[in-house]
C-alpha positions as CSV (number, residue, x, y, z in Angstrom):
1,M,-6.2,0.4,20.0
2,S,-4.8,0.7,23.5
3,T,-1.5,2.3,24.4
4,P,0.9,-0.3,25.8
5,L,2.3,0.4,29.3
6,V,5.6,-1.0,30.4
7,L,6.0,-1.5,34.2
8,G,9.7,-1.3,35.2
9,S,9.2,-3.0,38.5
10,A,9.3,-6.5,40.0
11,S,6.7,-5.5,42.6
12,P,3.7,-7.9,42.6
13,A,1.7,-5.2,44.4
14,R,2.2,-2.6,41.6
15,L,1.3,-5.2,39.0
16,S,-1.8,-6.2,40.8
17,T,-2.8,-2.5,41.3
18,L,-2.6,-1.9,37.5
19,R,-4.4,-5.1,36.6
20,T,-7.3,-4.2,39.0
21,A,-7.5,-0.8,37.2
22,G,-7.9,-2.5,33.9
23,I,-4.3,-2.3,32.6
24,E,-2.3,-5.3,31.6
25,P,1.3,-4.0,31.5
26,V,4.4,-5.5,30.0
27,V,6.8,-6.1,33.0
28,I,10.5,-5.4,32.5
29,V,12.5,-5.3,35.7
30,S,15.0,-2.4,35.7
31,G,17.8,-4.0,37.5
32,V,18.8,-0.6,38.9
33,D,21.1,-0.7,42.0
34,E,19.0,1.2,44.5
35,S,22.0,1.8,46.8
36,R,23.9,3.9,44.2
37,L,22.1,7.1,45.2
38,G,23.5,8.5,48.5
39,A,21.8,10.4,51.3
40,L,19.2,12.4,49.5
41,P,16.0,13.9,51.1
42,P,13.3,11.2,51.0
43,V,11.0,12.8,48.4
44,E,14.0,13.4,46.1
45,L,15.4,9.9,46.6
46,A,12.0,8.3,45.6
47,L,11.8,10.4,42.5
48,Q,15.4,10.0,41.4
49,L,15.2,6.2,41.8
50,A,12.0,6.2,39.8
51,E,13.7,8.2,37.0
52,L,16.7,5.9,37.0
53,K,14.4,2.8,36.7
54,C,12.3,4.4,33.9
55,A,15.5,5.4,31.9
56,A,17.0,1.9,32.3
57,V,13.8,0.1,31.1
58,A,13.0,2.6,28.2
59,T,16.1,1.5,26.2
60,H,15.3,-2.2,26.6
61,D,14.8,-4.3,23.4
62,D,11.5,-5.8,24.6
63,V,9.7,-2.4,25.0
64,P,6.8,-2.3,22.5
65,P,6.7,0.6,20.0
66,D,4.8,3.7,21.1
67,A,4.7,2.5,24.7
68,L,4.6,4.4,27.9
69,V,7.3,3.2,30.3
70,L,6.7,3.6,34.1
71,G,9.4,3.6,36.7
72,C,8.4,3.7,40.4
73,D,10.2,3.7,43.7
74,S,9.0,4.0,47.3
75,V,10.6,5.1,50.6
76,L,9.2,5.7,54.1
77,E,10.1,8.9,55.7
78,L,10.5,8.7,59.5
79,D,12.3,11.4,61.5
80,G,13.4,12.9,58.2
81,E,15.2,9.7,57.2
82,A,14.4,7.7,54.1
83,L,13.8,4.0,54.8
84,G,13.8,1.6,51.9
85,K,13.7,-2.2,52.1
86,P,15.3,-3.5,55.3
87,H,16.5,-6.9,53.7
88,E,17.7,-8.3,57.2
89,P,15.3,-9.5,60.0
90,D,17.2,-7.5,62.7
91,E,16.9,-4.3,60.7
92,A,13.1,-5.0,60.1
93,R,12.6,-5.5,63.8
94,A,14.5,-2.3,64.7
95,R,12.4,-0.4,62.2
96,W,9.2,-1.6,63.7
97,R,10.3,-0.8,67.2
98,A,11.0,2.8,66.0
99,M,7.7,3.1,63.9
100,R,5.1,1.5,66.3
101,G,2.6,3.9,67.7
102,R,3.9,6.7,65.4
103,S,3.3,8.0,61.9
104,G,5.5,8.2,58.8
105,V,5.1,9.5,55.3
106,L,5.3,7.0,52.4
107,H,6.7,8.7,49.3
108,S,6.3,6.9,45.9
109,G,8.2,8.4,42.9
110,H,6.6,7.9,39.5
111,C,8.4,8.6,36.2
112,L,6.6,8.0,32.9
113,R,8.3,8.2,29.5
114,D,6.6,8.2,26.1
115,T,8.9,6.2,23.8
116,A,7.3,7.7,20.7
117,T,8.1,11.3,21.6
118,G,10.9,10.9,24.2
119,K,8.8,13.1,26.6
120,V,9.0,12.4,30.3
121,A,6.6,13.3,33.1
122,A,7.5,12.7,36.8
123,A,6.1,13.3,40.2
124,T,6.1,12.0,43.8
125,G,3.0,11.0,45.7
126,S,3.1,11.2,49.5
127,T,0.7,9.5,52.0
128,V,0.8,9.8,55.8
129,V,0.7,6.3,57.4
130,H,-0.3,5.8,61.1
131,F,1.1,2.6,62.7
132,A,-0.4,0.6,65.5
133,D,1.5,0.3,68.8
134,V,2.4,-3.3,68.1
135,S,3.9,-5.6,70.7
136,D,7.4,-7.2,70.5
137,A,5.7,-10.5,69.9
138,E,3.7,-9.1,67.0
139,V,6.9,-7.6,65.5
140,D,8.8,-10.9,65.8
141,A,5.9,-12.8,64.3
142,Y,5.5,-10.3,61.4
143,V,9.2,-10.3,60.6
144,A,9.1,-14.1,60.7
145,T,6.7,-14.1,57.7
146,G,9.4,-12.5,55.6
147,E,7.0,-9.9,54.2
148,P,8.6,-6.8,55.7
149,L,12.1,-7.6,54.5
150,H,11.5,-6.8,50.8
151,V,9.2,-3.8,50.9
152,A,9.9,-0.1,51.5
153,G,9.4,0.9,55.1
154,A,9.2,-2.7,56.2
155,F,5.4,-2.9,55.9
156,T,2.5,-3.5,53.5
157,I,-1.1,-2.5,53.8
158,D,-2.2,-5.2,51.4
159,G,-0.8,-8.2,53.2
160,F,0.1,-9.4,56.8
161,G,1.0,-5.8,57.7
162,G,-2.4,-4.4,57.0
163,A,-3.6,-5.0,60.6
164,F,-0.7,-2.9,61.9
165,V,-1.7,0.2,59.9
166,T,-4.4,2.1,61.8
167,G,-5.0,4.8,59.2
168,I,-3.7,6.8,56.3
169,E,-4.0,10.3,55.0
170,G,-3.9,10.3,51.2
171,D,-4.1,7.8,48.4
172,H,-3.9,4.2,49.6
173,H,-2.7,3.0,46.2
174,N,0.4,5.2,46.8
175,V,1.2,3.2,49.9
176,I,1.1,0.1,47.8
177,G,3.7,1.8,45.6
178,L,1.8,3.1,42.6
179,S,-0.7,6.0,42.8
180,L,-3.4,5.5,40.1
181,P,-4.6,9.2,40.3
182,L,-1.1,10.5,40.0
183,L,-0.3,8.1,37.1
184,R,-3.4,9.3,35.3
185,E,-2.2,12.9,35.6
186,L,1.2,11.9,34.2
187,V,-0.5,10.0,31.3
188,I,-2.6,13.1,30.5
189,E,0.5,15.4,30.8
190,L,2.1,13.3,28.0
191,G,-0.9,13.8,25.8
192,H,-2.6,10.4,26.2
193,A,-6.1,9.5,27.6
194,W,-6.3,7.3,30.7
195,P,-8.9,4.9,29.1
196,D,-6.5,4.2,26.2
197,L,-4.4,2.2,28.7
198,W,-7.3,-0.1,29.5
199,T,-6.8,-3.6,28.0
């Protein structure tokens, strides 16, 4: 019998990543206000937001018994600053003008809780992302798609933004927002086997 996994995220990219890896999670959106944590270092911010989301979802009535609950959050670090979702077109344009032709580090916090034991394992994955030197016209066209407004760092590598990422150093799943190798390590740390999550 497989171990149920609960994904505490509304991210279609995280859901798709898990499904591609053979896992069909129960999705319960955390509803955590991401702005409630102040100016923390980027790695710490990503991890603390993941922990908050995991804790919020773990007490939800719809969580199956003996489930593993996963909370995730991603931020892009550029010049030591943590960049989350821009939300506004002007902010997304400003971000891209700052990022183009440069590199940033995408940090994804992962927090996994075993509802049967109450044990928690957490870690942050970090991947260096190299951005193309895109033109103003390309930035405007990309922002007009709406895609960068609702994703950490104002870009994706699995959508319109993929052409603007010239390379990465590290796990590409982590840039999408969920590192499968890191999640496997957390699953093992809590005493479970990775294949037990396959559905």
